[in-house]
N, CA, C and O atoms as a GROMACS GRO file, in nm:
protein
  420
    1MET      N    1   1.853   3.257  -1.975
    1MET     CA    2   1.790   3.138  -1.922
    1MET      C    3   1.760   3.160  -1.775
    1MET      O    4   1.828   3.239  -1.709
    2VAL      N    5   1.661   3.093  -1.725
    2VAL     CA    6   1.624   3.105  -1.585
    2VAL      C    7   1.690   2.992  -1.507
    2VAL      O    8   1.678   2.875  -1.544
    3VAL      N    9   1.760   3.028  -1.399
    3VAL     CA   10   1.820   2.932  -1.308
    3VAL      C   11   1.765   2.960  -1.169
    3VAL      O   12   1.698   3.061  -1.148
    4LYS      N   13   1.793   2.872  -1.073
    4LYS     CA   14   1.740   2.889  -0.938
    4LYS      C   15   1.852   2.882  -0.835
    4LYS      O   16   1.950   2.811  -0.853
    5THR      N   17   1.835   2.957  -0.728
    5THR     CA   18   1.930   2.951  -0.619
    5THR      C   19   1.922   2.813  -0.554
    5THR      O   20   1.819   2.746  -0.556
    6GLN      N   21   2.035   2.773  -0.494
    6GLN     CA   22   2.041   2.651  -0.415
    6GLN      C   23   2.084   2.689  -0.275
    6GLN      O   24   2.166   2.777  -0.255
    7CYS      N   25   2.026   2.620  -0.178
    7CYS     CA   26   2.057   2.649  -0.038
    7CYS      C   27   2.079   2.519   0.038
    7CYS      O   28   2.023   2.415   0.004
    8GLU      N   29   2.162   2.530   0.140
    8GLU     CA   30   2.177   2.422   0.238
    8GLU      C   31   2.157   2.488   0.373
    8GLU      O   32   2.233   2.577   0.412
    9GLY      N   33   2.056   2.446   0.443
    9GLY     CA   34   2.024   2.510   0.570
    9GLY      C   35   1.982   2.654   0.545
    9GLY      O   36   1.888   2.680   0.472
   10HIS      N   37   2.054   2.746   0.607
   10HIS     CA   38   2.022   2.888   0.594
   10HIS      C   39   2.128   2.963   0.514
   10HIS      O   40   2.148   3.082   0.535
   11ALA      N   41   2.195   2.894   0.424
   11ALA     CA   42   2.300   2.959   0.344
   11ALA      C   43   2.284   2.926   0.196
   11ALA      O   44   2.253   2.813   0.159
   12PHE      N   45   2.306   3.028   0.114
   12PHE     CA   46   2.308   3.005  -0.031
   12PHE      C   47   2.436   2.930  -0.067
   12PHE      O   48   2.543   2.963  -0.015
   13THR      N   49   2.427   2.830  -0.154
   13THR     CA   50   2.545   2.754  -0.193
   13THR      C   51   2.577   2.765  -0.341
   13THR      O   52   2.691   2.740  -0.381
   14GLY      N   53   2.481   2.803  -0.424
   14GLY     CA   54   2.508   2.812  -0.567
   14GLY      C   55   2.379   2.825  -0.644
   14GLY      O   56   2.277   2.871  -0.592
   15VAL      N   57   2.385   2.782  -0.771
   15VAL     CA   58   2.266   2.786  -0.857
   15VAL      C   59   2.245   2.652  -0.926
   15VAL      O   60   2.341   2.582  -0.960
   16ASP      N   61   2.118   2.618  -0.944
   16ASP     CA   62   2.077   2.500  -1.018
   16ASP      C   63   2.044   2.547  -1.160
   16ASP      O   64   1.948   2.622  -1.180
   17VAL      N   65   2.123   2.504  -1.258
   17VAL     CA   66   2.108   2.548  -1.395
   17VAL      C   67   1.991   2.478  -1.462
   17VAL      O   68   1.925   2.537  -1.548
   18GLY      N   69   1.964   2.354  -1.426
   18GLY     CA   70   1.855   2.278  -1.489
   18GLY      C   71   1.907   2.196  -1.606
   18GLY      O   72   1.988   2.244  -1.685
   19ALA      N   73   1.859   2.073  -1.616
   19ALA     CA   74   1.909   1.980  -1.719
   19ALA      C   75   1.885   2.031  -1.861
   19ALA      O   76   1.971   2.015  -1.947
   20ALA      N   77   1.769   2.092  -1.887
   20ALA     CA   78   1.740   2.141  -2.022
   20ALA      C   79   1.836   2.253  -2.061
   20ALA      O   80   1.881   2.258  -2.175
   21ASN      N   81   1.867   2.343  -1.968
   21ASN     CA   82   1.963   2.451  -1.995
   21ASN      C   83   2.103   2.396  -2.019
   21ASN      O   84   2.176   2.446  -2.104
   22VAL      N   85   2.140   2.293  -1.943
   22VAL     CA   86   2.272   2.232  -1.963
   22VAL      C   87   2.283   2.177  -2.104
   22VAL      O   88   2.383   2.200  -2.173
   23ARG      N   89   2.181   2.105  -2.148
   23ARG     CA   90   2.184   2.048  -2.284
   23ARG      C   91   2.192   2.157  -2.391
   23ARG      O   92   2.258   2.141  -2.493
   24ARG      N   93   2.124   2.267  -2.368
   24ARG     CA   94   2.118   2.373  -2.470
   24ARG      C   95   2.240   2.465  -2.471
   24ARG      O   96   2.284   2.505  -2.579
   25TYR      N   97   2.294   2.500  -2.355
   25TYR     CA   98   2.396   2.605  -2.348
   25TYR      C   99   2.536   2.559  -2.307
   25TYR      O  100   2.630   2.638  -2.314
   26PHE      N  101   2.552   2.434  -2.265
   26PHE     CA  102   2.679   2.388  -2.212
   26PHE      C  103   2.726   2.263  -2.285
   26PHE      O  104   2.688   2.152  -2.246
   27PRO      N  105   2.809   2.278  -2.391
   27PRO     CA  106   2.862   2.159  -2.459
   27PRO      C  107   2.944   2.074  -2.362
   27PRO      O  108   3.008   2.126  -2.272
   28ARG      N  109   2.942   1.943  -2.382
   28ARG     CA  110   3.014   1.852  -2.291
   28ARG      C  111   3.164   1.877  -2.285
   28ARG      O  112   3.227   1.850  -2.183
   29GLU      N  113   3.221   1.928  -2.392
   29GLU     CA  114   3.366   1.952  -2.392
   29GLU      C  115   3.403   2.076  -2.311
   29GLU      O  116   3.522   2.103  -2.290
   30LEU      N  117   3.306   2.152  -2.266
   30LEU     CA  118   3.330   2.271  -2.186
   30LEU      C  119   3.372   2.229  -2.045
   30LEU      O  120   3.296   2.163  -1.974
   31GLU      N  121   3.492   2.268  -2.005
   31GLU     CA  122   3.541   2.231  -1.871
   31GLU      C  123   3.531   2.347  -1.773
   31GLU      O  124   3.506   2.327  -1.654
   32ASP      N  125   3.551   2.468  -1.824
   32ASP     CA  126   3.552   2.588  -1.739
   32ASP      C  127   3.459   2.692  -1.800
   32ASP      O  128   3.438   2.696  -1.921
   33ILE      N  129   3.403   2.776  -1.713
   33ILE     CA  130   3.325   2.890  -1.760
   33ILE      C  131   3.370   3.016  -1.687
   33ILE      O  132   3.422   3.010  -1.575
   34GLU      N  133   3.349   3.129  -1.751
   34GLU     CA  134   3.364   3.258  -1.687
   34GLU      C  135   3.225   3.300  -1.642
   34GLU      O  136   3.129   3.290  -1.718
   35LEU      N  137   3.216   3.346  -1.519
   35LEU     CA  138   3.088   3.389  -1.465
   35LEU      C  139   3.103   3.531  -1.413
   35LEU      O  140   3.182   3.557  -1.323
   36ARG      N  141   3.026   3.623  -1.471
   36ARG     CA  142   3.029   3.763  -1.428
   36ARG      C  143   2.918   3.784  -1.326
   36ARG      O  144   2.800   3.756  -1.351
   37LEU      N  145   2.959   3.833  -1.209
   37LEU     CA  146   2.869   3.866  -1.099
   37LEU      C  147   2.885   4.015  -1.072
   37LEU      O  148   2.975   4.056  -0.999
   38ASP      N  149   2.799   4.096  -1.131
   38ASP     CA  150   2.813   4.241  -1.124
   38ASP      C  151   2.951   4.279  -1.180
   38ASP      O  152   2.978   4.256  -1.297
   39HIS      N  153   3.038   4.337  -1.096
   39HIS     CA  154   3.171   4.380  -1.142
   39HIS      C  155   3.277   4.270  -1.131
   39HIS      O  156   3.389   4.288  -1.178
   40LEU      N  157   3.243   4.158  -1.071
   40LEU     CA  158   3.339   4.049  -1.047
   40LEU      C  159   3.331   3.943  -1.157
   40LEU      O  160   3.222   3.899  -1.193
   41LEU      N  161   3.446   3.904  -1.210
   41LEU     CA  162   3.452   3.797  -1.310
   41LEU      C  163   3.529   3.682  -1.247
   41LEU      O  164   3.644   3.698  -1.207
   42ILE      N  165   3.465   3.564  -1.239
   42ILE     CA  166   3.531   3.447  -1.180
   42ILE      C  167   3.536   3.334  -1.282
   42ILE      O  168   3.448   3.322  -1.367
   43LEU      N  169   3.640   3.253  -1.273
   43LEU     CA  170   3.657   3.135  -1.357
   43LEU      C  171   3.621   3.014  -1.273
   43LEU      O  172   3.675   2.994  -1.164
   44LEU      N  173   3.529   2.931  -1.325
   44LEU     CA  174   3.481   2.814  -1.254
   44LEU      C  175   3.502   2.688  -1.335
   44LEU      O  176   3.483   2.689  -1.456
   45SER      N  177   3.541   2.581  -1.271
   45SER     CA  178   3.545   2.449  -1.334
   45SER      C  179   3.411   2.382  -1.312
   45SER      O  180   3.357   2.383  -1.202
   46LEU      N  181   3.357   2.323  -1.420
   46LEU     CA  182   3.230   2.251  -1.408
   46LEU      C  183   3.258   2.108  -1.361
   46LEU      O  184   3.344   2.041  -1.418
   47PRO      N  185   3.187   2.062  -1.259
   47PRO     CA  186   3.211   1.926  -1.208
   47PRO      C  187   3.162   1.821  -1.307
   47PRO      O  188   3.072   1.850  -1.387
   48PRO      N  189   3.219   1.700  -1.304
   48PRO     CA  190   3.178   1.594  -1.397
   48PRO      C  191   3.028   1.564  -1.391
   48PRO      O  192   2.968   1.532  -1.494
   49GLY      N  193   2.967   1.573  -1.276
   49GLY     CA  194   2.825   1.545  -1.263
   49GLY      C  195   2.734   1.651  -1.323
   49GLY      O  196   2.613   1.632  -1.330
   50PHE      N  197   2.791   1.763  -1.368
   50PHE     CA  198   2.714   1.873  -1.424
   50PHE      C  199   2.625   1.826  -1.539
   50PHE      O  200   2.512   1.873  -1.554
   51TRP      N  201   2.675   1.734  -1.621
   51TRP     CA  202   2.600   1.683  -1.737
   51TRP      C  203   2.524   1.554  -1.706
   51TRP      O  204   2.453   1.501  -1.791
   52ASN      N  205   2.538   1.504  -1.583
   52ASN     CA  206   2.477   1.375  -1.547
   52ASN      C  207   2.383   1.387  -1.428
   52ASN      O  208   2.398   1.315  -1.329
   53GLY      N  209   2.289   1.478  -1.436
   53GLY     CA  210   2.187   1.486  -1.333
   53GLY      C  211   2.216   1.580  -1.217
   53GLY      O  212   2.134   1.591  -1.127
   54HIS      N  213   2.331   1.646  -1.217
   54HIS     CA  214   2.364   1.741  -1.110
   54HIS      C  215   2.407   1.874  -1.172
   54HIS      O  216   2.523   1.913  -1.160
   55PRO      N  217   2.315   1.943  -1.238
   55PRO     CA  218   2.349   2.067  -1.310
   55PRO      C  219   2.363   2.187  -1.217
   55PRO      O  220   2.286   2.283  -1.225
   56GLU      N  221   2.463   2.180  -1.130
   56GLU     CA  222   2.480   2.282  -1.026
   56GLU      C  223   2.611   2.356  -1.046
   56GLU      O  224   2.712   2.297  -1.082
   57ILE      N  225   2.608   2.486  -1.021
   57ILE     CA  226   2.728   2.567  -1.019
   57ILE      C  227   2.745   2.614  -0.875
   57ILE      O  228   2.658   2.682  -0.821
   58ARG      N  229   2.859   2.575  -0.814
   58ARG     CA  230   2.885   2.612  -0.675
   58ARG      C  231   3.026   2.671  -0.666
   58ARG      O  232   3.119   2.625  -0.731
   59ASP      N  233   3.037   2.772  -0.585
   59ASP     CA  234   3.166   2.835  -0.561
   59ASP      C  235   3.149   2.929  -0.441
   59ASP      O  236   3.045   2.993  -0.427
   60PRO      N  237   3.250   2.937  -0.354
   60PRO     CA  238   3.236   3.028  -0.238
   60PRO      C  239   3.211   3.172  -0.278
   60PRO      O  240   3.137   3.243  -0.210
   61ARG      N  241   3.272   3.218  -0.389
   61ARG     CA  242   3.250   3.356  -0.432
   61ARG      C  243   3.107   3.377  -0.480
   61ARG      O  244   3.048   3.483  -0.457
   62LEU      N  245   3.052   3.276  -0.546
   62LEU     CA  246   2.913   3.283  -0.589
   62LEU      C  247   2.820   3.285  -0.467
   62LEU      O  248   2.723   3.361  -0.464
   63SER      N  249   2.850   3.203  -0.368
   63SER     CA  250   2.768   3.201  -0.245
   63SER      C  251   2.768   3.338  -0.177
   63SER      O  252   2.663   3.385  -0.132
   64LEU      N  253   2.885   3.401  -0.170
   64LEU     CA  254   2.893   3.535  -0.109
   64LEU      C  255   2.816   3.638  -0.190
   64LEU      O  256   2.750   3.725  -0.133
   65TRP      N  257   2.823   3.628  -0.322
   65TRP     CA  258   2.749   3.720  -0.408
   65TRP      C  259   2.598   3.704  -0.385
   65TRP      O  260   2.526   3.802  -0.374
   66LEU      N  261   2.552   3.579  -0.379
   66LEU     CA  262   2.410   3.554  -0.354
   66LEU      C  263   2.368   3.612  -0.218
   66LEU      O  264   2.263   3.675  -0.207
   67GLU      N  265   2.450   3.591  -0.116
   67GLU     CA  266   2.420   3.646   0.016
   67GLU      C  267   2.412   3.799   0.011
   67GLU      O  268   2.330   3.859   0.080
   68SER      N  269   2.498   3.862  -0.069
   68SER     CA  270   2.503   4.008  -0.076
   68SER      C  271   2.378   4.068  -0.139
   68SER      O  272   2.353   4.188  -0.123
   69LYS      N  273   2.301   3.989  -0.208
   69LYS     CA  274   2.182   4.040  -0.276
   69LYS      C  275   2.066   4.066  -0.182
   69LYS      O  276   1.967   4.128  -0.221
   70ASN      N  277   2.077   4.021  -0.057
   70ASN     CA  278   1.975   4.047   0.045
   70ASN      C  279   1.834   4.019  -0.006
   70ASN      O  280   1.746   4.104   0.003
   71PHE      N  281   1.814   3.899  -0.060
   71PHE     CA  282   1.681   3.860  -0.104
   71PHE      C  283   1.586   3.863   0.016
   71PHE      O  284   1.624   3.824   0.126
   72SER      N  285   1.463   3.910  -0.005
   72SER     CA  286   1.368   3.911   0.106
   72SER      C  287   1.334   3.767   0.143
   72SER      O  288   1.326   3.680   0.057
   73GLY      N  289   1.316   3.744   0.270
   73GLY     CA  290   1.294   3.608   0.317
   73GLY      C  291   1.429   3.544   0.348
   73GLY      O  292   1.534   3.604   0.325
   74SER      N  293   1.425   3.423   0.399
   74SER     CA  294   1.550   3.358   0.434
   74SER      C  295   1.583   3.248   0.332
   74SER      O  296   1.493   3.188   0.273
   75PRO      N  297   1.713   3.224   0.311
   75PRO     CA  298   1.752   3.118   0.218
   75PRO      C  299   1.696   2.984   0.261
   75PRO      O  300   1.678   2.958   0.380
   76GLY      N  301   1.668   2.900   0.165
   76GLY     CA  302   1.622   2.766   0.195
   76GLY      C  303   1.472   2.748   0.187
   76GLY      O  304   1.424   2.636   0.169
   77LYS      N  305   1.397   2.856   0.200
   77LYS     CA  306   1.251   2.843   0.193
   77LYS      C  307   1.206   2.803   0.053
   77LYS      O  308   1.145   2.698   0.035
   78THR      N  309   1.235   2.886  -0.044
   78THR     CA  310   1.194   2.862  -0.182
   78THR      C  311   1.309   2.904  -0.273
   78THR      O  312   1.364   3.012  -0.255
   79PRO      N  313   1.347   2.821  -0.372
   79PRO     CA  314   1.452   2.863  -0.464
   79PRO      C  315   1.408   2.990  -0.538
   79PRO      O  316   1.293   3.004  -0.579
   80LEU      N  317   1.502   3.083  -0.553
   80LEU     CA  318   1.473   3.210  -0.618
   80LEU      C  319   1.522   3.208  -0.762
   80LEU      O  320   1.633   3.160  -0.787
   81PRO      N  321   1.444   3.258  -0.856
   81PRO     CA  322   1.488   3.259  -0.996
   81PRO      C  323   1.589   3.370  -1.021
   81PRO      O  324   1.579   3.479  -0.966
   82LEU      N  325   1.687   3.340  -1.104
   82LEU     CA  326   1.788   3.435  -1.148
   82LEU      C  327   1.803   3.423  -1.300
   82LEU      O  328   1.763   3.322  -1.358
   83ALA      N  329   1.859   3.524  -1.362
   83ALA     CA  330   1.885   3.521  -1.505
   83ALA      C  331   2.033   3.488  -1.528
   83ALA      O  332   2.121   3.558  -1.478
   84LEU      N  333   2.060   3.380  -1.602
   84LEU     CA  334   2.195   3.343  -1.643
   84LEU      C  335   2.202   3.369  -1.793
   84LEU      O  336   2.140   3.299  -1.872
   85ILE      N  337   2.279   3.470  -1.832
   85ILE     CA  338   2.278   3.520  -1.968
   85ILE      C  339   2.408   3.485  -2.038
   85ILE      O  340   2.515   3.528  -1.994
   86PRO      N  341   2.402   3.406  -2.147
   86PRO     CA  342   2.525   3.376  -2.223
   86PRO      C  343   2.584   3.507  -2.276
   86PRO      O  344   2.512   3.592  -2.329
   87SER      N  345   2.717   3.521  -2.262
   87SER     CA  346   2.783   3.642  -2.309
   87SER      C  347   2.913   3.611  -2.382
   87SER      O  348   3.003   3.696  -2.386
   88GLY      N  349   2.924   3.492  -2.438
   88GLY     CA  350   3.043   3.449  -2.510
   88GLY      C  351   3.046   3.298  -2.516
   88GLY      O  352   2.954   3.231  -2.469
   89LYS      N  353   3.153   3.244  -2.576
   89LYS     CA  354   3.163   3.098  -2.593
   89LYS      C  355   3.152   3.022  -2.462
   89LYS      O  356   3.078   2.924  -2.454
   90ASN      N  357   3.224   3.064  -2.362
   90ASN     CA  358   3.219   2.997  -2.231
   90ASN      C  359   3.197   3.100  -2.120
   90ASN      O  360   3.245   3.082  -2.009
   91SER      N  361   3.124   3.204  -2.152
   91SER     CA  362   3.106   3.316  -2.060
   91SER      C  363   2.958   3.342  -2.035
   91SER      O  364   2.876   3.337  -2.127
   92PHE      N  365   2.925   3.369  -1.908
   92PHE     CA  366   2.786   3.393  -1.869
   92PHE      C  367   2.783   3.506  -1.767
   92PHE      O  368   2.880   3.530  -1.695
   93ARG      N  369   2.669   3.575  -1.761
   93ARG     CA  370   2.646   3.680  -1.664
   93ARG      C  371   2.526   3.638  -1.579
   93ARG      O  372   2.421   3.604  -1.633
   94LEU      N  373   2.542   3.641  -1.448
   94LEU     CA  374   2.433   3.606  -1.356
   94LEU      C  375   2.376   3.734  -1.298
   94LEU      O  376   2.450   3.818  -1.247
   95GLN      N  377   2.244   3.748  -1.305
   95GLN     CA  378   2.179   3.868  -1.256
   95GLN      C  379   2.046   3.834  -1.188
   95GLN      O  380   1.984   3.732  -1.219
   96THR      N  381   2.007   3.920  -1.097
   96THR     CA  382   1.872   3.910  -1.046
   96THR      C  383   1.779   3.960  -1.156
   96THR      O  384   1.824   4.030  -1.246
   97PHE      N  385   1.653   3.927  -1.149
   97PHE     CA  386   1.562   3.973  -1.253
   97PHE      C  387   1.543   4.123  -1.248
   97PHE      O  388   1.516   4.184  -1.352
   98ALA      N  389   1.556   4.185  -1.132
   98ALA     CA  390   1.543   4.331  -1.124
   98ALA      C  391   1.653   4.398  -1.206
   98ALA      O  392   1.626   4.493  -1.279
   99SER      N  393   1.778   4.349  -1.197
   99SER     CA  394   1.886   4.411  -1.275
   99SER      C  395   1.884   4.365  -1.419
   99SER      O  396   1.936   4.436  -1.505
  100ALA      N  397   1.827   4.249  -1.448
  100ALA     CA  398   1.820   4.202  -1.587
  100ALA      C  399   1.721   4.284  -1.667
  100ALA      O  400   1.735   4.297  -1.789
  101THR      N  401   1.620   4.341  -1.601
  101THR     CA  402   1.518   4.417  -1.672
  101THR      C  403   1.541   4.567  -1.664
  101THR      O  404   1.474   4.644  -1.733
  102ARG      N  405   1.636   4.611  -1.581
  102ARG     CA  406   1.664   4.753  -1.567
  102ARG      C  407   1.734   4.804  -1.693
  102ARG      O  408   1.831   4.742  -1.738
  103PRO      N  409   1.689   4.915  -1.752
  103PRO     CA  410   1.755   4.967  -1.871
  103PRO      C  411   1.896   5.014  -1.841
  103PRO      O  412   1.922   5.070  -1.734
  104LYS      N  413   1.988   4.990  -1.933
  104LYS     CA  414   2.127   5.033  -1.915
  104LYS      C  415   2.139   5.178  -1.956
  104LYS      O  416   2.079   5.221  -2.054
  105THR      N  417   2.218   5.254  -1.880
  105THR     CA  418   2.238   5.395  -1.913
  105THR      C  419   2.382   5.420  -1.951
  105THR      O  420   2.418   5.534  -1.982
   0.00000   0.00000   0.00000
């Protein structure tokens, strides 16, 4: 699924999953998810507003990972698309589109 970066000022804060993706991939009884960021696996709690108009995933580790990707341009100008790939019941992998399309060796 395609998600977008979120920024406040000049810093990345998380990703906007989008209401349609929430309805399709995130059952309401899901409280926590595993999120793989390259080699890092983090456990995140989904906020109550996630299903009620605020489909955002925020975490300091996610913010640091987004900053480490050195996207061209500065944060806050335009949300950048990312690939959020389901990889289990409550598990997802977040990737840039460059790494999502790169063949695995």
